[in-house]
C-alpha positions, 0 to 999 in steps of 0.5 A: 401886912398893911402899910400905915401912914400916921402923924400929927394932924396937918402933916399930910396923912390923908393926901399922901395915903390917897396917892399911895393907895392909888399907886398900889391899888390898895383900899384905905382904912381911915381910923378916924372914920371907923371910930366916928362910925362906931360912935367911939368919939367922946367930946371932952371940951375942945377935944375928942377922946376915943376908946382905943381898946374898942377901936383896936378890936374893930380894926382887927376885923377890918385889916387885910393885906390890901390896905393902907391904914391912915390916922394919928391913932395908929400907934395906939390901936394897931398890932405890930404883927399885922403891920408891914411898915409904919410911916410917920409923917412929920412937919415943921411945927411953925407951919402946923400953927398956920394949918391949925388956924386955917382949920379953925382949931382953938388956940389950946388945940393948936398948941397941944398938936404943935407941941406934940409934933415938937416933942415927936410924941407920935413918932416916939410912941410908934417906935416904942411899939413897932420898932424896926417897922417905923420910918419918918419923913419930914413933909416940910417944904416938899411937894406931894409928889416928893413925899409920895416918892419917898414913901414908895421908896420906904415901902419897897426898900426900907431906905430913906428914913429921915431923922426929925428933931423939931425940939432942937429947932424950937429950942435954938429959936428960944420958942418953947413958950410958943408951943407949950402952955405954962 
């Protein structure tokens, strides 16, 4: 059964996955790399669409007991029976806007990704499919070391889940328009 690290772009998935893989001496399966290598990305304006059914079939062949799987598509392309635990990394959407600017995302792509984080789309979809195997960690204002420690605790004991609700924060700040296009 594999360990999965997922979440929106910019939350720290790859950084944390690298640390966890080293600590547990596991190999990394990067969903985006596999999709790219298989030619499954299809350019659609400023986004890349992926054939998730084909990707799911490819991943079934690659998953073993000794993997940490990373990628924002995890909830859509993995089988619950092959997963030990799925950890959804979350990050303050105000922080994500800065990350996306550094990555030179278009305004539209930045708003879509930050809006997805506000609504908790990946967390919701993961919980719907993987139920009791899903845990959240808020990476905002935490060091890599702190996040890795929390992930390790979740892996070993299933304790330390964090309830994350950015919608409440954004609503209180009267900033819905900042994260959602009319």
